[in-house]
PDBQT receptor file of N, H, CA, C and O in Angstrom, charges set to zero:
ATOM      1  N   MET A   1     110.980  93.798 101.438  1.00  0.00    +0.000 N 
ATOM      2  CA  MET A   1     111.503  94.836 102.410  1.00  0.00    +0.000 C 
ATOM      3  C   MET A   1     111.577  94.177 103.708  1.00  0.00    +0.000 C 
ATOM      4  O   MET A   1     110.814  93.342 104.195  1.00  0.00    +0.000 OA
ATOM      5  N   MET A   2     112.846  94.809 104.271  1.00  0.00    +0.000 N 
ATOM      6  H   MET A   2     113.466  95.487 103.876  1.00  0.00    +0.000 HD
ATOM      7  CA  MET A   2     113.045  94.304 105.990  1.00  0.00    +0.000 C 
ATOM      8  C   MET A   2     112.863  95.379 106.613  1.00  0.00    +0.000 C 
ATOM      9  O   MET A   2     112.968  96.490 106.093  1.00  0.00    +0.000 OA
ATOM     10  N   MET A   3     112.633  95.211 107.539  1.00  0.00    +0.000 N 
ATOM     11  H   MET A   3     112.547  94.308 107.961  1.00  0.00    +0.000 HD
ATOM     12  CA  MET A   3     111.976  96.397 108.269  1.00  0.00    +0.000 C 
ATOM     13  C   MET A   3     112.575  96.119 109.771  1.00  0.00    +0.000 C 
ATOM     14  O   MET A   3     112.335  95.053 110.338  1.00  0.00    +0.000 OA
ATOM     15  N   MET A   4     113.325  97.091 110.346  1.00  0.00    +0.000 N 
ATOM     16  H   MET A   4     113.520  97.958 109.886  1.00  0.00    +0.000 HD
ATOM     17  CA  MET A   4     113.888  97.389 111.634  1.00  0.00    +0.000 C 
ATOM     18  C   MET A   4     112.625  97.142 112.675  1.00  0.00    +0.000 C 
ATOM     19  O   MET A   4     111.494  97.615 112.560  1.00  0.00    +0.000 OA
ATOM     20  N   MET A   5     113.198  96.138 113.886  1.00  0.00    +0.000 N 
ATOM     21  H   MET A   5     114.117  95.754 113.979  1.00  0.00    +0.000 HD
ATOM     22  CA  MET A   5     111.983  96.573 114.955  1.00  0.00    +0.000 C 
ATOM     23  C   MET A   5     112.427  98.174 115.648  1.00  0.00    +0.000 C 
ATOM     24  O   MET A   5     113.469  98.830 115.625  1.00  0.00    +0.000 OA
ATOM     25  N   ALA A   6     111.266  98.362 116.164  1.00  0.00    +0.000 N 
ATOM     26  H   ALA A   6     110.420  97.829 116.183  1.00  0.00    +0.000 HD
ATOM     27  CA  ALA A   6     110.983  99.520 116.548  1.00  0.00    +0.000 C 
ATOM     28  C   ALA A   6     111.557  99.569 118.252  1.00  0.00    +0.000 C 
ATOM     29  O   ALA A   6     110.986  98.742 118.964  1.00  0.00    +0.000 OA
ATOM     30  N   GLU A   7     112.253 100.147 118.717  1.00  0.00    +0.000 N 
ATOM     31  H   GLU A   7     112.717 100.818 118.138  1.00  0.00    +0.000 HD
ATOM     32  CA  GLU A   7     112.427 100.047 120.341  1.00  0.00    +0.000 C 
ATOM     33  C   GLU A   7     112.418 101.267 121.142  1.00  0.00    +0.000 C 
ATOM     34  O   GLU A   7     112.770 102.259 120.504  1.00  0.00    +0.000 OA
ATOM     35  N   VAL A   8     112.153 101.440 122.196  1.00  0.00    +0.000 N 
ATOM     36  H   VAL A   8     111.866 100.633 122.714  1.00  0.00    +0.000 HD
ATOM     37  CA  VAL A   8     112.538 102.596 123.027  1.00  0.00    +0.000 C 
ATOM     38  C   VAL A   8     112.363 102.060 124.417  1.00  0.00    +0.000 C 
ATOM     39  O   VAL A   8     111.496 101.384 124.971  1.00  0.00    +0.000 OA
ATOM     40  N   GLU A   9     113.618 102.663 124.819  1.00  0.00    +0.000 N 
ATOM     41  H   GLU A   9     114.323 103.213 124.369  1.00  0.00    +0.000 HD
ATOM     42  CA  GLU A   9     114.151 102.356 126.016  1.00  0.00    +0.000 C 
ATOM     43  C   GLU A   9     113.459 103.392 127.014  1.00  0.00    +0.000 C 
ATOM     44  O   GLU A   9     112.942 104.441 126.630  1.00  0.00    +0.000 OA
ATOM     45  N   VAL A  10     113.525 102.877 128.623  1.00  0.00    +0.000 N 
ATOM     46  H   VAL A  10     113.946 102.025 128.934  1.00  0.00    +0.000 HD
ATOM     47  CA  VAL A  10     112.721 103.472 129.450  1.00  0.00    +0.000 C 
ATOM     48  C   VAL A  10     113.330 104.488 130.525  1.00  0.00    +0.000 C 
ATOM     49  O   VAL A  10     113.305 104.144 131.707  1.00  0.00    +0.000 OA
ATOM     50  N   ASN A  11     113.896 105.773 130.154  1.00  0.00    +0.000 N 
ATOM     51  H   ASN A  11     113.916 106.053 129.194  1.00  0.00    +0.000 HD
ATOM     52  CA  ASN A  11     114.801 106.481 131.296  1.00  0.00    +0.000 C 
ATOM     53  C   ASN A  11     113.986 106.257 132.583  1.00  0.00    +0.000 C 
ATOM     54  O   ASN A  11     112.787 106.235 132.863  1.00  0.00    +0.000 OA
ATOM     55  N   VAL A  12     115.450 106.056 133.423  1.00  0.00    +0.000 N 
ATOM     56  H   VAL A  12     116.424 106.073 133.196  1.00  0.00    +0.000 HD
ATOM     57  CA  VAL A  12     115.060 106.319 134.690  1.00  0.00    +0.000 C 
ATOM     58  C   VAL A  12     114.265 107.260 135.262  1.00  0.00    +0.000 C 
ATOM     59  O   VAL A  12     114.684 108.408 135.108  1.00  0.00    +0.000 OA
ATOM     60  N   GLY A  13     113.026 107.121 136.010  1.00  0.00    +0.000 N 
ATOM     61  H   GLY A  13     112.685 106.189 136.135  1.00  0.00    +0.000 HD
ATOM     62  CA  GLY A  13     112.256 108.235 136.275  1.00  0.00    +0.000 C 
ATOM     63  C   GLY A  13     110.976 108.512 135.555  1.00  0.00    +0.000 C 
ATOM     64  O   GLY A  13     110.048 109.095 136.116  1.00  0.00    +0.000 OA
ATOM     65  N   GLU A  14     110.901 107.965 133.913  1.00  0.00    +0.000 N 
ATOM     66  H   GLU A  14     111.656 107.492 133.458  1.00  0.00    +0.000 HD
ATOM     67  CA  GLU A  14     110.193 108.098 133.168  1.00  0.00    +0.000 C 
ATOM     68  C   GLU A  14     109.043 107.359 133.337  1.00  0.00    +0.000 C 
ATOM     69  O   GLU A  14     109.120 106.208 133.766  1.00  0.00    +0.000 OA
ATOM     70  N   SER A  15     107.849 107.931 133.023  1.00  0.00    +0.000 N 
ATOM     71  H   SER A  15     107.787 108.866 132.675  1.00  0.00    +0.000 HD
ATOM     72  CA  SER A  15     106.699 106.831 133.142  1.00  0.00    +0.000 C 
ATOM     73  C   SER A  15     106.476 105.967 131.908  1.00  0.00    +0.000 C 
ATOM     74  O   SER A  15     106.953 106.071 130.778  1.00  0.00    +0.000 OA
ATOM     75  N   ILE A  16     105.645 105.109 132.414  1.00  0.00    +0.000 N 
ATOM     76  H   ILE A  16     105.258 105.024 133.332  1.00  0.00    +0.000 HD
ATOM     77  CA  ILE A  16     105.568 104.515 131.062  1.00  0.00    +0.000 C 
ATOM     78  C   ILE A  16     104.522 104.776 130.144  1.00  0.00    +0.000 C 
ATOM     79  O   ILE A  16     104.411 104.146 129.092  1.00  0.00    +0.000 OA
ATOM     80  N   GLU A  17     103.792 105.629 130.476  1.00  0.00    +0.000 N 
ATOM     81  H   GLU A  17     103.882 106.140 131.331  1.00  0.00    +0.000 HD
ATOM     82  CA  GLU A  17     103.141 106.247 129.453  1.00  0.00    +0.000 C 
ATOM     83  C   GLU A  17     103.774 107.216 128.572  1.00  0.00    +0.000 C 
ATOM     84  O   GLU A  17     103.329 107.400 127.440  1.00  0.00    +0.000 OA
ATOM     85  N   SER A  18     104.720 107.808 128.988  1.00  0.00    +0.000 N 
ATOM     86  H   SER A  18     105.083 107.658 129.908  1.00  0.00    +0.000 HD
ATOM     87  CA  SER A  18     105.291 108.865 128.301  1.00  0.00    +0.000 C 
ATOM     88  C   SER A  18     106.301 107.950 127.577  1.00  0.00    +0.000 C 
ATOM     89  O   SER A  18     106.775 108.368 126.520  1.00  0.00    +0.000 OA
ATOM     90  N   ALA A  19     106.745 106.521 128.130  1.00  0.00    +0.000 N 
ATOM     91  H   ALA A  19     106.360 106.182 128.989  1.00  0.00    +0.000 HD
ATOM     92  CA  ALA A  19     107.799 105.939 126.972  1.00  0.00    +0.000 C 
ATOM     93  C   ALA A  19     106.936 105.190 126.089  1.00  0.00    +0.000 C 
ATOM     94  O   ALA A  19     107.458 104.735 125.072  1.00  0.00    +0.000 OA
ATOM     95  N   LEU A  20     105.612 104.964 126.310  1.00  0.00    +0.000 N 
ATOM     96  H   LEU A  20     105.187 105.334 127.136  1.00  0.00    +0.000 HD
ATOM     97  CA  LEU A  20     104.496 104.538 125.370  1.00  0.00    +0.000 C 
ATOM     98  C   LEU A  20     104.259 105.397 124.708  1.00  0.00    +0.000 C 
ATOM     99  O   LEU A  20     104.060 105.037 123.548  1.00  0.00    +0.000 OA
ATOM    100  N   LYS A  21     104.135 106.888 124.946  1.00  0.00    +0.000 N 
ATOM    101  H   LYS A  21     104.296 107.181 125.889  1.00  0.00    +0.000 HD
ATOM    102  CA  LYS A  21     104.049 108.064 123.747  1.00  0.00    +0.000 C 
ATOM    103  C   LYS A  21     105.058 107.887 122.535  1.00  0.00    +0.000 C 
ATOM    104  O   LYS A  21     104.809 107.636 121.356  1.00  0.00    +0.000 OA
ATOM    105  N   ARG A  22     106.371 108.109 123.229  1.00  0.00    +0.000 N 
ATOM    106  H   ARG A  22     106.573 108.313 124.187  1.00  0.00    +0.000 HD
ATOM    107  CA  ARG A  22     107.642 108.175 122.012  1.00  0.00    +0.000 C 
ATOM    108  C   ARG A  22     107.530 106.989 121.367  1.00  0.00    +0.000 C 
ATOM    109  O   ARG A  22     107.805 107.132 120.176  1.00  0.00    +0.000 OA
ATOM    110  N   PHE A  23     107.110 105.372 121.790  1.00  0.00    +0.000 N 
ATOM    111  H   PHE A  23     106.886 105.257 122.758  1.00  0.00    +0.000 HD
ATOM    112  CA  PHE A  23     107.103 104.414 120.609  1.00  0.00    +0.000 C 
ATOM    113  C   PHE A  23     106.161 104.744 119.792  1.00  0.00    +0.000 C 
ATOM    114  O   PHE A  23     106.297 104.734 118.569  1.00  0.00    +0.000 OA
ATOM    115  N   LYS A  24     104.981 105.108 120.480  1.00  0.00    +0.000 N 
ATOM    116  H   LYS A  24     104.870 105.116 121.474  1.00  0.00    +0.000 HD
ATOM    117  CA  LYS A  24     103.832 105.429 119.029  1.00  0.00    +0.000 C 
ATOM    118  C   LYS A  24     104.139 106.328 118.006  1.00  0.00    +0.000 C 
ATOM    119  O   LYS A  24     103.870 106.181 116.814  1.00  0.00    +0.000 OA
ATOM    120  N   LYS A  25     104.769 107.352 118.578  1.00  0.00    +0.000 N 
ATOM    121  H   LYS A  25     104.988 107.472 119.546  1.00  0.00    +0.000 HD
ATOM    122  CA  LYS A  25     105.567 108.283 117.863  1.00  0.00    +0.000 C 
ATOM    123  C   LYS A  25     106.489 107.987 116.673  1.00  0.00    +0.000 C 
ATOM    124  O   LYS A  25     106.554 108.534 115.572  1.00  0.00    +0.000 OA
ATOM    125  N   LYS A  26     107.247 106.873 117.251  1.00  0.00    +0.000 N 
ATOM    126  H   LYS A  26     107.194 106.429 118.145  1.00  0.00    +0.000 HD
ATOM    127  CA  LYS A  26     108.533 106.323 116.578  1.00  0.00    +0.000 C 
ATOM    128  C   LYS A  26     108.001 105.041 115.565  1.00  0.00    +0.000 C 
ATOM    129  O   LYS A  26     108.706 104.478 114.727  1.00  0.00    +0.000 OA
ATOM    130  N   ILE A  27     106.627 104.749 115.858  1.00  0.00    +0.000 N 
ATOM    131  H   ILE A  27     106.055 105.207 116.539  1.00  0.00    +0.000 HD
ATOM    132  CA  ILE A  27     106.482 104.061 114.798  1.00  0.00    +0.000 C 
ATOM    133  C   ILE A  27     105.855 104.379 113.878  1.00  0.00    +0.000 C 
ATOM    134  O   ILE A  27     106.022 103.751 112.832  1.00  0.00    +0.000 OA
ATOM    135  N   GLN A  28     104.945 105.423 113.926  1.00  0.00    +0.000 N 
ATOM    136  H   GLN A  28     104.810 105.933 114.776  1.00  0.00    +0.000 HD
ATOM    137  CA  GLN A  28     104.382 106.146 113.343  1.00  0.00    +0.000 C 
ATOM    138  C   GLN A  28     105.102 106.728 112.172  1.00  0.00    +0.000 C 
ATOM    139  O   GLN A  28     104.786 106.555 110.995  1.00  0.00    +0.000 OA
ATOM    140  N   LYS A  29     106.365 107.621 112.732  1.00  0.00    +0.000 N 
ATOM    141  H   LYS A  29     106.622 107.762 113.688  1.00  0.00    +0.000 HD
ATOM    142  CA  LYS A  29     107.343 108.431 111.697  1.00  0.00    +0.000 C 
ATOM    143  C   LYS A  29     108.147 107.259 111.008  1.00  0.00    +0.000 C 
ATOM    144  O   LYS A  29     108.842 107.454 110.011  1.00  0.00    +0.000 OA
ATOM    145  N   ALA A  30     107.971 105.781 111.733  1.00  0.00    +0.000 N 
ATOM    146  H   ALA A  30     107.407 105.623 112.542  1.00  0.00    +0.000 HD
ATOM    147  CA  ALA A  30     108.832 105.004 110.843  1.00  0.00    +0.000 C 
ATOM    148  C   ALA A  30     107.794 104.332 109.418  1.00  0.00    +0.000 C 
ATOM    149  O   ALA A  30     108.319 103.725 108.484  1.00  0.00    +0.000 OA
ATOM    150  N   GLY A  31     106.328 104.585 109.506  1.00  0.00    +0.000 N 
ATOM    151  H   GLY A  31     105.901 105.078 110.265  1.00  0.00    +0.000 HD
ATOM    152  CA  GLY A  31     105.504 103.976 108.484  1.00  0.00    +0.000 C 
ATOM    153  C   GLY A  31     105.226 102.279 109.001  1.00  0.00    +0.000 C 
ATOM    154  O   GLY A  31     104.903 101.442 108.157  1.00  0.00    +0.000 OA
ATOM    155  N   ILE A  32     105.314 102.081 109.780  1.00  0.00    +0.000 N 
ATOM    156  H   ILE A  32     105.576 102.761 110.465  1.00  0.00    +0.000 HD
ATOM    157  CA  ILE A  32     105.073 100.689 110.461  1.00  0.00    +0.000 C 
ATOM    158  C   ILE A  32     103.626 100.379 110.499  1.00  0.00    +0.000 C 
ATOM    159  O   ILE A  32     103.167  99.293 110.144  1.00  0.00    +0.000 OA
ATOM    160  N   LEU A  33     102.780 101.571 111.033  1.00  0.00    +0.000 N 
ATOM    161  H   LEU A  33     103.152 102.453 111.322  1.00  0.00    +0.000 HD
ATOM    162  CA  LEU A  33     101.311 101.092 111.435  1.00  0.00    +0.000 C 
ATOM    163  C   LEU A  33     100.758 101.284 109.767  1.00  0.00    +0.000 C 
ATOM    164  O   LEU A  33      99.801 100.556 109.504  1.00  0.00    +0.000 OA
ATOM    165  N   SER A  34     101.304 102.274 108.495  1.00  0.00    +0.000 N 
ATOM    166  H   SER A  34     102.082 102.865 108.710  1.00  0.00    +0.000 HD
ATOM    167  CA  SER A  34     100.658 102.560 107.435  1.00  0.00    +0.000 C 
ATOM    168  C   SER A  34     100.578 101.060 106.773  1.00  0.00    +0.000 C 
ATOM    169  O   SER A  34      99.615 100.483 106.269  1.00  0.00    +0.000 OA
ATOM    170  N   GLU A  35     102.266 100.531 107.001  1.00  0.00    +0.000 N 
ATOM    171  H   GLU A  35     103.049 101.000 107.411  1.00  0.00    +0.000 HD
ATOM    172  CA  GLU A  35     102.708  99.179 106.241  1.00  0.00    +0.000 C 
ATOM    173  C   GLU A  35     101.385  97.928 106.793  1.00  0.00    +0.000 C 
ATOM    174  O   GLU A  35     100.633  97.214 106.129  1.00  0.00    +0.000 OA
ATOM    175  N   ILE A  36     101.520  98.058 107.899  1.00  0.00    +0.000 N 
ATOM    176  H   ILE A  36     102.131  98.638 108.438  1.00  0.00    +0.000 HD
ATOM    177  CA  ILE A  36     100.814  96.902 108.624  1.00  0.00    +0.000 C 
ATOM    178  C   ILE A  36      99.377  96.825 107.791  1.00  0.00    +0.000 C 
ATOM    179  O   ILE A  36      98.971  95.892 107.099  1.00  0.00    +0.000 OA
ATOM    180  N   LYS A  37      98.717  98.136 108.080  1.00  0.00    +0.000 N 
ATOM    181  H   LYS A  37      99.047  98.894 108.642  1.00  0.00    +0.000 HD
ATOM    182  CA  LYS A  37      97.114  98.360 107.191  1.00  0.00    +0.000 C 
ATOM    183  C   LYS A  37      97.006  98.086 105.857  1.00  0.00    +0.000 C 
ATOM    184  O   LYS A  37      95.957  97.768 105.296  1.00  0.00    +0.000 OA
ATOM    185  N   ARG A  38      98.477  98.250 105.151  1.00  0.00    +0.000 N 
ATOM    186  H   ARG A  38      99.328  98.508 105.606  1.00  0.00    +0.000 HD
ATOM    187  CA  ARG A  38      98.137  98.074 103.661  1.00  0.00    +0.000 C 
ATOM    188  C   ARG A  38      97.956  96.725 103.634  1.00  0.00    +0.000 C 
ATOM    189  O   ARG A  38      96.985  96.325 102.992  1.00  0.00    +0.000 OA
ATOM    190  N   ARG A  39      98.967  95.566 104.417  1.00  0.00    +0.000 N 
ATOM    191  H   ARG A  39      99.756  95.891 104.939  1.00  0.00    +0.000 HD
ATOM    192  CA  ARG A  39      99.095  94.421 104.347  1.00  0.00    +0.000 C 
ATOM    193  C   ARG A  39      98.081  93.404 105.272  1.00  0.00    +0.000 C 
ATOM    194  O   ARG A  39      98.377  92.247 105.570  1.00  0.00    +0.000 OA
ATOM    195  N   GLU A  40      96.820  94.098 105.655  1.00  0.00    +0.000 N 
ATOM    196  H   GLU A  40      96.580  95.038 105.413  1.00  0.00    +0.000 HD
ATOM    197  CA  GLU A  40      96.241  93.734 105.992  1.00  0.00    +0.000 C 
ATOM    198  C   GLU A  40      94.968  92.693 105.274  1.00  0.00    +0.000 C 
ATOM    199  O   GLU A  40      94.638  91.631 105.802  1.00  0.00    +0.000 OA
ATOM    200  N   ARG A  41      94.347  93.226 103.986  1.00  0.00    +0.000 N 
ATOM    201  H   ARG A  41      94.615  94.089 103.558  1.00  0.00    +0.000 HD
ATOM    202  CA  ARG A  41      94.255  92.565 103.376  1.00  0.00    +0.000 C 
ATOM    203  C   ARG A  41      94.660  92.306 101.894  1.00  0.00    +0.000 C 
ATOM    204  O   ARG A  41      95.440  93.229 101.653  1.00  0.00    +0.000 OA
ATOM    205  N   TYR A  42      94.548  91.557 100.795  1.00  0.00    +0.000 N 
ATOM    206  H   TYR A  42      93.915  90.808 100.991  1.00  0.00    +0.000 HD
ATOM    207  CA  TYR A  42      95.069  91.583  99.443  1.00  0.00    +0.000 C 
ATOM    208  C   TYR A  42      94.797  92.498  98.528  1.00  0.00    +0.000 C 
ATOM    209  O   TYR A  42      93.581  92.610  98.373  1.00  0.00    +0.000 OA
ATOM    210  N   GLU A  43      95.705  93.508  97.561  1.00  0.00    +0.000 N 
ATOM    211  H   GLU A  43      96.693  93.416  97.687  1.00  0.00    +0.000 HD
ATOM    212  CA  GLU A  43      95.054  94.481  96.633  1.00  0.00    +0.000 C 
ATOM    213  C   GLU A  43      95.392  94.172  94.977  1.00  0.00    +0.000 C 
ATOM    214  O   GLU A  43      96.425  94.247  94.311  1.00  0.00    +0.000 OA
ATOM    215  N   PRO A  44      94.279  93.867  94.732  1.00  0.00    +0.000 N 
ATOM    216  CA  PRO A  44      94.539  93.241  93.140  1.00  0.00    +0.000 C 
ATOM    217  C   PRO A  44      95.788  94.109  92.602  1.00  0.00    +0.000 C 
ATOM    218  O   PRO A  44      96.041  95.118  93.260  1.00  0.00    +0.000 OA
ATOM    219  N   PRO A  45      96.433  93.889  91.709  1.00  0.00    +0.000 N 
ATOM    220  CA  PRO A  45      97.389  94.705  90.951  1.00  0.00    +0.000 C 
ATOM    221  C   PRO A  45      96.721  95.863  89.891  1.00  0.00    +0.000 C 
ATOM    222  O   PRO A  45      97.502  96.592  89.279  1.00  0.00    +0.000 OA
ATOM    223  N   SER A  46      95.651  95.968  89.748  1.00  0.00    +0.000 N 
ATOM    224  H   SER A  46      95.017  95.376  90.245  1.00  0.00    +0.000 HD
ATOM    225  CA  SER A  46      95.221  96.618  89.131  1.00  0.00    +0.000 C 
ATOM    226  C   SER A  46      94.517  97.694  89.831  1.00  0.00    +0.000 C 
ATOM    227  O   SER A  46      94.337  98.837  89.409  1.00  0.00    +0.000 OA
ATOM    228  N   LEU A  47      94.164  97.231  90.875  1.00  0.00    +0.000 N 
ATOM    229  H   LEU A  47      94.310  96.303  91.218  1.00  0.00    +0.000 HD
ATOM    230  CA  LEU A  47      93.969  98.561  92.513  1.00  0.00    +0.000 C 
ATOM    231  C   LEU A  47      95.054  99.009  92.762  1.00  0.00    +0.000 C 
ATOM    232  O   LEU A  47      95.139 100.235  92.691  1.00  0.00    +0.000 OA
ATOM    233  N   LYS A  48      96.018  98.407  93.059  1.00  0.00    +0.000 N 
ATOM    234  H   LYS A  48      95.949  97.411  93.116  1.00  0.00    +0.000 HD
ATOM    235  CA  LYS A  48      97.408  98.824  93.536  1.00  0.00    +0.000 C 
ATOM    236  C   LYS A  48      97.857  99.828  92.581  1.00  0.00    +0.000 C 
ATOM    237  O   LYS A  48      98.226 100.869  93.124  1.00  0.00    +0.000 OA
ATOM    238  N   ARG A  49      97.955  99.801  90.865  1.00  0.00    +0.000 N 
ATOM    239  H   ARG A  49      97.656  98.955  90.424  1.00  0.00    +0.000 HD
ATOM    240  CA  ARG A  49      98.268 100.726  89.916  1.00  0.00    +0.000 C 
ATOM    241  C   ARG A  49      97.431 101.597  90.145  1.00  0.00    +0.000 C 
ATOM    242  O   ARG A  49      97.902 102.668  89.759  1.00  0.00    +0.000 OA
ATOM    243  N   LYS A  50      95.970 101.789  90.763  1.00  0.00    +0.000 N 
ATOM    244  H   LYS A  50      95.588 100.920  91.076  1.00  0.00    +0.000 HD
ATOM    245  CA  LYS A  50      95.103 102.820  90.194  1.00  0.00    +0.000 C 
ATOM    246  C   LYS A  50      95.481 104.000  91.661  1.00  0.00    +0.000 C 
ATOM    247  O   LYS A  50      95.429 105.227  91.577  1.00  0.00    +0.000 OA
ATOM    248  N   ARG A  51      95.915 103.063  93.142  1.00  0.00    +0.000 N 
ATOM    249  H   ARG A  51      95.957 102.066  93.210  1.00  0.00    +0.000 HD
ATOM    250  CA  ARG A  51      96.212 103.917  93.995  1.00  0.00    +0.000 C 
ATOM    251  C   ARG A  51      97.310 104.695  94.107  1.00  0.00    +0.000 C 
ATOM    252  O   ARG A  51      97.511 105.631  94.880  1.00  0.00    +0.000 OA
ATOM    253  N   LYS A  52      98.192 104.103  93.043  1.00  0.00    +0.000 N 
ATOM    254  H   LYS A  52      98.029 103.342  92.415  1.00  0.00    +0.000 HD
ATOM    255  CA  LYS A  52      99.853 104.540  93.372  1.00  0.00    +0.000 C 
ATOM    256  C   LYS A  52      99.663 106.060  91.773  1.00  0.00    +0.000 C 
ATOM    257  O   LYS A  52     100.116 107.204  91.723  1.00  0.00    +0.000 OA
ATOM    258  N   ALA A  53      98.834 105.284  90.797  1.00  0.00    +0.000 N 
ATOM    259  H   ALA A  53      98.466 104.355  90.838  1.00  0.00    +0.000 HD
ATOM    260  CA  ALA A  53      99.001 106.979  89.895  1.00  0.00    +0.000 C 
ATOM    261  C   ALA A  53      97.723 107.682  90.509  1.00  0.00    +0.000 C 
ATOM    262  O   ALA A  53      97.280 108.418  89.628  1.00  0.00    +0.000 OA
ATOM    263  N   GLN A  54      96.914 107.769  91.695  1.00  0.00    +0.000 N 
ATOM    264  H   GLN A  54      97.274 107.171  92.411  1.00  0.00    +0.000 HD
ATOM    265  CA  GLN A  54      96.187 108.977  92.183  1.00  0.00    +0.000 C 
ATOM    266  C   GLN A  54      97.311 109.801  93.295  1.00  0.00    +0.000 C 
ATOM    267  O   GLN A  54      97.370 110.969  93.680  1.00  0.00    +0.000 OA
ATOM    268  N   ALA A  55      98.095 108.641  93.568  1.00  0.00    +0.000 N 
ATOM    269  H   ALA A  55      98.047 107.693  93.256  1.00  0.00    +0.000 HD
ATOM    270  CA  ALA A  55      98.817 109.479  94.464  1.00  0.00    +0.000 C 
ATOM    271  C   ALA A  55     100.026 110.549  94.049  1.00  0.00    +0.000 C 
ATOM    272  O   ALA A  55     100.419 111.654  94.421  1.00  0.00    +0.000 OA
ATOM    273  N   ALA A  56     100.436 109.378  92.879  1.00  0.00    +0.000 N 
ATOM    274  H   ALA A  56     100.117 108.480  92.577  1.00  0.00    +0.000 HD
ATOM    275  CA  ALA A  56     101.385 110.304  91.955  1.00  0.00    +0.000 C 
ATOM    276  C   ALA A  56     100.626 111.923  91.235  1.00  0.00    +0.000 C 
ATOM    277  O   ALA A  56     101.367 112.831  90.860  1.00  0.00    +0.000 OA
ATOM    278  N   ARG A  57      99.407 112.006  91.169  1.00  0.00    +0.000 N 
ATOM    279  H   ARG A  57      98.804 111.268  91.474  1.00  0.00    +0.000 HD
ATOM    280  CA  ARG A  57      98.683 112.885  90.667  1.00  0.00    +0.000 C 
ATOM    281  C   ARG A  57      98.643 114.071  91.774  1.00  0.00    +0.000 C 
ATOM    282  O   ARG A  57      98.808 115.284  91.641  1.00  0.00    +0.000 OA
ATOM    283  N   LYS A  58      98.381 113.321  92.852  1.00  0.00    +0.000 N 
ATOM    284  H   LYS A  58      98.248 112.336  92.960  1.00  0.00    +0.000 HD
ATOM    285  CA  LYS A  58      98.280 114.436  94.177  1.00  0.00    +0.000 C 
ATOM    286  C   LYS A  58      99.320 115.212  94.520  1.00  0.00    +0.000 C 
ATOM    287  O   LYS A  58      99.264 116.368  94.940  1.00  0.00    +0.000 OA
ATOM    288  N   ARG A  59     100.809 114.175  94.225  1.00  0.00    +0.000 N 
ATOM    289  H   ARG A  59     100.854 113.236  93.884  1.00  0.00    +0.000 HD
ATOM    290  CA  ARG A  59     102.000 115.071  94.282  1.00  0.00    +0.000 C 
ATOM    291  C   ARG A  59     102.394 115.788  93.716  1.00  0.00    +0.000 C 
ATOM    292  O   ARG A  59     103.226 116.619  94.083  1.00  0.00    +0.000 OA
ATOM    293  N   LYS A  60     101.842 115.664  92.503  1.00  0.00    +0.000 N 
ATOM    294  H   LYS A  60     101.166 114.989  92.205  1.00  0.00    +0.000 HD
ATOM    295  CA  LYS A  60     101.990 116.340  91.433  1.00  0.00    +0.000 C 
ATOM    296  C   LYS A  60     101.645 118.137  91.556  1.00  0.00    +0.000 C 
ATOM    297  O   LYS A  60     102.442 119.039  91.300  1.00  0.00    +0.000 OA
ATOM    298  N   ARG A  61     100.198 118.278  92.032  1.00  0.00    +0.000 N 
ATOM    299  H   ARG A  61      99.551 117.545  92.240  1.00  0.00    +0.000 HD
ATOM    300  CA  ARG A  61      99.622 119.185  92.354  1.00  0.00    +0.000 C 
ATOM    301  C   ARG A  61     100.175 120.479  92.844  1.00  0.00    +0.000 C 
ATOM    302  O   ARG A  61      99.415 121.393  93.164  1.00  0.00    +0.000 OA
TER     303      ARG A  61
């Protein structure tokens, strides 16, 4: 899976804090943080299937 790099341009007169806030919101929306957390450690295929099945049951309700 190819990921795009998240970018935020700082507008004239905009503080770094507000630009950082926009950046964090953008990467959260893109799912980059959850992908990083998922890849932090190895997940055996059996646990991966269980997690996916549980997510499917949760969505079905």
